[in-house]
N, C-alpha and C positions, 0 to 999 in steps of 0.2 A: 431599451431594445437590446443593447449589447448584453446586459445582465440576463435578460430572458434567453438570449441565444446560448450563453454559457450554460445556463440551467437546463435548457433543452438538450444541449450536447451531452451533459452528464446523464440526463434521463435516458436518452437513446443509447448511450454507451452501456448503461446499466442493463438495458433491455436488448442488448446485442443487435442493434440496428446500426451497423458501422457507417453506412452511407449517410444516413441522416445525422448521426453524431458528428462525423467529420465536417459536414456541411455547416452545422450550427457553430461548431468550434471556430471554423474559419471566419464565419460572419462576425462572431464576437471579437476575434482578434482584429479584423479589419475596422470595425466600428471603434473599438477602444484605442487603436493605433491612431486613427484620425482625431479622436477627441484629445488624446494625450499630446498630439502634435500642437493642437491649438491651445490646450491648457494643461501643461504637464503637472503642475502642482496639484490639480484636482484629479487627474485621471491616470497618472503613472502607476499608482498602486493597483488600480483596477486592471490595467494592461498587464502588469506583472502576474496577477492571478490568472488572467486569461491565457497568457503564454504557458503558465504551469499546467493548466487544464489540457491544452492541446498537446503539450509535450508528453504528459502522462498517457494521453490517448494513443499517441504514436508509439510510445514505449510498449504499451500493452498489445499493439498490433505488430510488434517485432520490427518496427521501422526505426532502427537506431539512428539513422542519418537525420531524419526529420525531428526525432525526439531531441537529439543533441542540439540541433539548430535552435529550437524553441527554448530549451533549457538555458542555452548561452544568452539568448535575448533576455530571458527573465533575470539571469544573474547580472547582466549589464545594468538593469534597472535597480537591482539590489545594491550594487556597488555605488550607483549614483545617489540613491536615497540614504544609504549609510553615511556617505560623505556629507550630505546635507544635515543629517540628524544622527550624529555618532552616539548619542546617549540614549536613543530610543530603541526598544526591542520590539520590532514589528513581528506580529504573528506570521504574516506571509513570508517573511524572510526565512523563518524556521522551516516552513513547509517546502520552500524551494531548495534550501540546503539539504534537507533530508531526502527529497526525491532525487536531486542531482547526485547525492552520495550513493544512493542505491543504484542509480543508473550507471555510474562510473564503476561500481563494484562488479557489475555484470560484464564489464569488458575484460575478456580473458587475457591473462598473462601480460598485463600492462602495469608495471610497478608504479609508474607515476600516477596512473589513474587510481590505483589503490590508495596511494598516499593522499591524493586529493579527496578521495571518497571519505577517508577517515577524518580528514580536516572538516569537511562539510557536515558530516554526522555530528562531530563535536560542537560545531557552531550551532546546529539545530538544537542539540540537547541543552546547551547553555541557555539559549533563549527560552525554550519551553519550560525548563526547570524554574527559571525566574518568574515567568508568567503564571505557572501553576502554583507557586507560592502565594502569589497575589490573589489568584482566583481559581482554586482547585476544581470546582465544578465545571468551569468553562474550558479549562485547558488540560485536565487530567487525561482525557481520552487521546488527545493529540500527543501528549507526553508518552503514553503507553505505546502508541504506534511508533514513536521515535525510538523508544527502548527496543521494540521488536526489530525494526529495520537495522539498528546499530548492532543488536545481538546477532542478526543474520550475517552482517558484515564480518564480525569476529569469528563466527562459526565457519564461514567460507574460507577465512584466512588463517585458521588454525589456532586461534586463541579461545579455547573452550571455556576457560574460567571466566573471562570477561563476558562471553556470550551467555553463559548460564546465569550470571548475576543480572544481566539486562533482561533476559527472558522472564526471570522470576519477579523482577520489579514490575514488568508489564502485567504479569499474572495478578499481582497484588492489586494493581489499579483496576483491572477489569472486574475482579471480584467485588471491589468497592462500588464501581459504576453500575454493576448489575443490581446491587441492592437499591440504588437510586432509581433505576429505570430498567426493569428486566427485559422488556420487549426490544428496547433500542440497542442495548449493549450485549445481549446474550450471543449474537453472531460473532462479536469480537472475542468474547470469552471462549467460544468454540474454536476459533482459529488459533487462539493462544494455546489451548490444550493440544491442538494438532501439532503446532510448532514444537512444543515440548516433547510430544511423542516422537517426532522425527529426531529431535536433538539427542534424546537418550537412547535411540534405537540401536546404536552400535557400541554402547558402553554400559547400559543398565536396562536389561530387558524388562525387569519388573516395573521400574518407573515408567518406561516407555509404554508398556501395556496399560498401566493405570491411566496415563494421560490420553492415550488413544481412545480408551473406552469412554472417558469423560467427554472427549471431543465428539464421539459418535452419539452419545446420549443427548448432548446439547444440540448437535446438528439435526438430529431427527425431530426434536421439538420445534426447531426453527422452520423446517420444511413444511410442517403442517400449517403454519401461518402464511407462508408465501413460497409455494413450490417453485415458481418460475425463477425467482431471484436466488433461492438458496440451494436448489438441487445440485448445481455444479460444485458448490462447496462440500456438499455431502458426498458426492462422487469422489472428490479428491481425498476426503477423510477415509472413506472405504478403501480406496486404492492404497493409501499409505499403510493402513492396517492390514492389508492383504498379505504382507510379508510374514505376519504372525498367524493369520487365519485365512487360508486361500479362498474360502467361500465368499469373502468380501470383494474379491476381484471381479466376480461375475456381477455382484450388486453394483459395483462401481461402473462396470461396462454398460449395464442396462440403463443406467441414468445418463452416462456420458454420451451415448449414441444419440440422445435427443438434443444435444448441444454441441454439434460439430464445429461451430464457429468460436466456441470458447477454447482458447489455446491449451488450457490444462486438460479439458475434456478430450480434445483432439489427441493429446499425448496418450491418454488412457486408451482411446479407441485404437490408435496405431499400435500400441504395445500388445493389446489383446489380439488384434487381428493378424499380427505378424508372428505370433507364437502358437 
């Protein structure tokens, strides 16, 4: 039942039904917390994943206080399980470390938070690189996501060389994964192209334009398969490219206005309507 609630929460979050998503995430946490109290050896790891899901949900809703609360709860379980199994690389630990690193990096002008964020990203990367060596097909996608979030950390904090290296490593993986399963991984490849377009936008306009065009081409293909899910991503890609070609701003706005509950689409709507 708890696993069902977590899955339902993820489903409704993906389909922008905030009330139902939060309700199911809370139910999952309550059930796993009860089970873990009775049998921690069996259910602590499930509770850890449930805390991560609800923390990510609140982070996406710009509720930093609740996100931090659940991330800290997840990290307390990580510390406990690491103490009990110091030689085991749990996949779930990497996901928590990576998400917490990204969350802390978003906290403006807090030096200690930035230092912690880098440490968490490094921990996530070390775990996922080991796991990917053992089973590339299973863990390459998560490794690419980790490269991307760590790259974003370095971009935000002024280390462009490290950021570029990590973004390009992520790109190599997504190209490989698309060859294995085009439909499953092309959205990630599109996002990666978009990230590289943004990365190069203030230093190399040619590279930036090339990556943005690749992002647009792949995004437009994705939308045909699942408009409801991928239209917001297409709007973001159009918006980012509008700095080079202004006609894409109107395209971004026309899509974004249909998704006012999406925080990125709302930013596009607010920008266009205030100018």
